C-alpha positions as CSV (number, residue, x, y, z in Angstrom):
1,M,-32.3,-34.5,-68.5
2,T,-32.7,-37.3,-66.1
3,H,-32.7,-36.8,-62.4
4,A,-29.2,-38.2,-62.1
5,E,-27.8,-35.9,-64.8
6,N,-29.6,-33.0,-63.1
7,M,-27.9,-33.8,-59.7
8,M,-24.5,-33.8,-61.4
9,D,-25.0,-30.3,-62.8
10,P,-22.2,-28.0,-61.4
11,F,-24.7,-25.3,-60.5
12,N,-26.8,-27.8,-58.5
13,I,-23.7,-29.1,-56.8
14,G,-22.8,-25.6,-55.8
15,L,-26.3,-25.1,-54.3
16,Y,-26.0,-28.3,-52.4
17,A,-22.6,-27.3,-51.1
18,I,-23.9,-23.9,-50.0
19,E,-26.9,-25.5,-48.3
20,A,-24.7,-28.1,-46.5
21,G,-22.4,-25.3,-45.4
22,L,-25.2,-23.2,-44.0
23,V,-26.6,-26.2,-42.1
24,G,-23.1,-26.9,-40.8
25,I,-22.7,-23.3,-39.7
26,V,-26.0,-23.2,-37.9
27,I,-25.3,-26.5,-36.1
28,Y,-21.8,-25.2,-35.2
29,A,-23.2,-21.9,-33.9
30,M,-25.8,-23.7,-31.8
31,A,-23.0,-25.8,-30.3
32,V,-20.4,-23.1,-29.8
33,L,-22.4,-19.9,-29.0
34,P,-23.8,-21.1,-25.6
35,A,-20.3,-22.0,-24.5
36,L,-19.0,-18.5,-25.5
37,F,-21.9,-16.8,-23.7
38,K,-21.2,-18.9,-20.5
39,S,-17.6,-17.9,-20.6
40,M,-18.5,-14.2,-21.0
41,I,-21.1,-14.0,-18.3
């Protein structure tokens, strides 16, 4: 399999989606949690 075919593999696409989701969640948490803590304190 070439690299391009490997990237189009559904399993790899799923992994990329999961990784992108995790990164997005971490960035979202870093942006939102400090604001939540400020409003609580």
